[in-house]
C-alpha positions as CSV (number, residue, x, y, z in Angstrom):
1,M,34.9,-7.9,-26.7
2,G,37.3,-10.5,-25.7
3,C,40.5,-11.7,-26.7
4,N,41.9,-15.4,-25.6
5,I,45.6,-15.2,-24.0
6,L,47.6,-18.2,-23.4
7,N,48.7,-18.3,-19.5
8,N,52.1,-20.0,-19.7
9,K,51.9,-20.9,-16.1
10,T,49.0,-23.1,-16.1
11,K,49.0,-23.7,-20.3
12,T,45.5,-22.8,-20.2
13,M,43.5,-19.7,-22.2
14,D,42.8,-16.9,-20.2
15,T,40.0,-14.4,-21.7
16,L,40.5,-10.6,-21.2
17,Q,37.4,-8.4,-21.5
18,I,37.3,-5.0,-22.6
19,T,34.1,-2.6,-23.4
20,K,33.5,-1.4,-26.7
21,D,34.2,2.0,-25.4
22,S,37.2,1.2,-24.0
23,A,38.6,-0.3,-27.2
24,M,37.2,2.5,-29.3
25,K,39.2,5.2,-27.1
26,A,42.5,2.9,-27.0
27,H,42.2,3.1,-31.1
28,T,41.7,6.6,-31.2
29,E,44.8,7.3,-29.0
30,A,47.1,4.8,-30.5
31,N,49.8,5.2,-33.0
32,D,49.4,3.2,-36.4
33,K,51.0,0.4,-34.8
34,G,48.8,0.4,-32.1
35,K,45.7,0.9,-34.1
36,K,46.8,-2.0,-36.5
37,L,47.1,-4.4,-33.2
38,L,43.7,-3.4,-31.9
39,E,42.3,-4.2,-35.5
40,N,44.0,-7.4,-35.8
41,L,42.9,-8.6,-32.3
42,F,39.2,-7.3,-32.4
43,G,38.4,-7.0,-36.2
44,K,38.8,-3.6,-38.3
45,K,34.9,-3.5,-38.3
46,H,34.8,-2.7,-34.7
47,F,36.8,0.4,-35.2
48,V,34.9,2.2,-38.3
49,K,33.2,5.3,-36.6
50,N,30.6,5.5,-39.6
51,I,27.6,2.9,-38.6
52,L,26.7,2.9,-42.3
53,E,30.1,1.1,-43.0
54,R,29.9,-1.5,-40.1
55,C,26.3,-2.5,-40.2
56,F,25.1,-4.4,-43.0
57,D,22.9,-7.3,-41.8
58,L,21.4,-8.6,-38.6
59,R,24.3,-10.1,-37.4
60,D,26.3,-6.8,-37.3
61,A,23.0,-5.0,-35.8
62,C,23.2,-7.8,-32.8
63,I,27.1,-7.0,-32.3
64,E,25.9,-3.1,-32.3
65,T,23.3,-3.6,-29.7
66,G,24.3,-6.5,-27.4
67,K,21.8,-8.7,-28.6
68,D,22.6,-12.4,-29.2
69,I,21.3,-13.5,-32.6
70,N,20.6,-17.1,-31.4
71,T,17.9,-16.1,-29.3
72,L,16.6,-12.7,-30.8
73,F,13.5,-14.5,-32.2
74,A,12.8,-16.6,-29.3
75,S,9.4,-14.7,-28.5
76,A,8.3,-14.7,-32.5
77,K,5.3,-16.7,-33.2
78,D,5.6,-16.0,-36.8
79,D,7.1,-14.6,-39.8
80,Y,5.5,-11.2,-39.3
81,E,6.5,-11.1,-35.5
82,R,10.4,-12.4,-36.6
83,A,10.3,-9.4,-39.4
84,E,9.5,-6.9,-36.8
85,I,12.2,-7.8,-34.4
86,A,14.7,-7.8,-37.1
87,I,13.6,-4.3,-38.4
88,K,13.5,-2.9,-34.7
89,T,16.8,-4.4,-33.9
90,F,18.6,-2.9,-37.2
91,A,16.7,0.5,-36.6
92,E,18.1,0.3,-33.0
93,A,21.8,-0.4,-34.4
94,L,21.3,2.6,-36.7
95,R,20.3,4.8,-34.0
96,E,23.4,3.9,-32.4
97,G,22.0,4.7,-28.8
98,K,19.6,7.7,-29.7
99,P,15.8,7.4,-28.7
100,E,13.4,6.7,-31.1
101,R,11.2,9.6,-30.1
102,E,14.1,11.9,-31.2
103,C,14.2,10.2,-34.8
104,F,12.0,11.0,-37.6
105,Y,13.4,9.5,-40.4
106,Y,11.9,6.4,-42.0
107,P,12.1,3.9,-44.9
108,Y,9.5,4.2,-47.6
109,F,8.5,1.5,-49.9
110,Y,6.8,1.1,-53.4
111,N,4.1,-1.7,-53.5
112,N,2.7,-2.2,-57.2
113,G,-0.4,-4.4,-55.7
114,S,0.9,-7.4,-57.9
115,G,3.8,-9.0,-55.9
116,G,6.5,-5.8,-56.7
117,F,7.6,-4.6,-53.3
118,S,10.9,-2.2,-53.6
119,F,12.7,0.7,-51.4
120,D,11.5,3.9,-52.8
121,D,12.7,6.7,-50.8
122,T,12.8,8.1,-47.2
123,N,10.5,10.2,-45.2
124,D,10.2,12.2,-42.4
125,D,6.6,13.1,-42.3
126,G,4.2,10.8,-40.1
127,T,1.1,12.1,-42.0
128,Y,1.8,10.8,-45.7
129,S,2.5,7.3,-46.2
130,S,0.8,4.8,-48.5
131,V,3.4,1.7,-47.8
132,G,5.8,3.0,-44.7
133,A,7.1,2.3,-41.5
134,R,7.3,3.7,-38.1
135,L,10.6,2.3,-37.3
136,R,12.8,5.5,-37.2
137,V,16.3,6.6,-37.5
138,D,17.9,10.2,-37.2
139,T,19.0,10.7,-40.9
140,A,17.4,10.1,-44.3
141,E,20.8,8.4,-45.2
142,K,20.4,5.9,-42.1
143,A,16.4,5.4,-43.4
144,A,17.7,4.5,-46.8
145,H,20.2,2.1,-45.4
146,L,17.6,0.4,-43.4
147,G,15.0,0.1,-46.3
148,K,17.6,-1.4,-48.6
149,I,18.8,-4.1,-46.0
150,M,15.7,-5.1,-44.5
151,L,13.7,-5.1,-47.8
152,E,12.5,-8.5,-47.5
153,D,11.9,-8.1,-43.7
154,Y,10.0,-5.2,-44.6
155,K,7.9,-6.9,-47.2
156,T,6.7,-9.5,-44.6
157,Y,6.1,-6.8,-41.9
158,L,4.2,-4.8,-44.4
159,T,2.3,-7.0,-46.5
160,G,2.2,-10.4,-44.6
161,K,4.0,-12.0,-47.2
């Protein structure tokens, strides 16, 4: 996070840097007036503790993971790889630093074969899936959020269309 401050001596803008962890700690320890100040400086969204209330698109996921959305797809050769990168980034954000190997839930989709593709449910069993994804998160609620938000990317990733 950064905040531009006018330097009155030189009439230039200085940028102050603060880590998200430090800002979150300051917000937690601040009184109501201090909380409001931090929210006005950096945006209220940064201080919402529940990831499901602050991560609604790929831009939010990039903020959470520290990735640059402008260069995110630089290595993608086609729509399939772009979709895979997008889903991986969103899943990584929802895991909030937890390793994928410790997460077991993934979105489950329904494909009716005639072009209909929709989020269906979540699953934590790796042995049964007609159309599923193994990019996992740690709760069924996060898996549902991942499947709903990234539906079009999942469609491309799983069907090639």
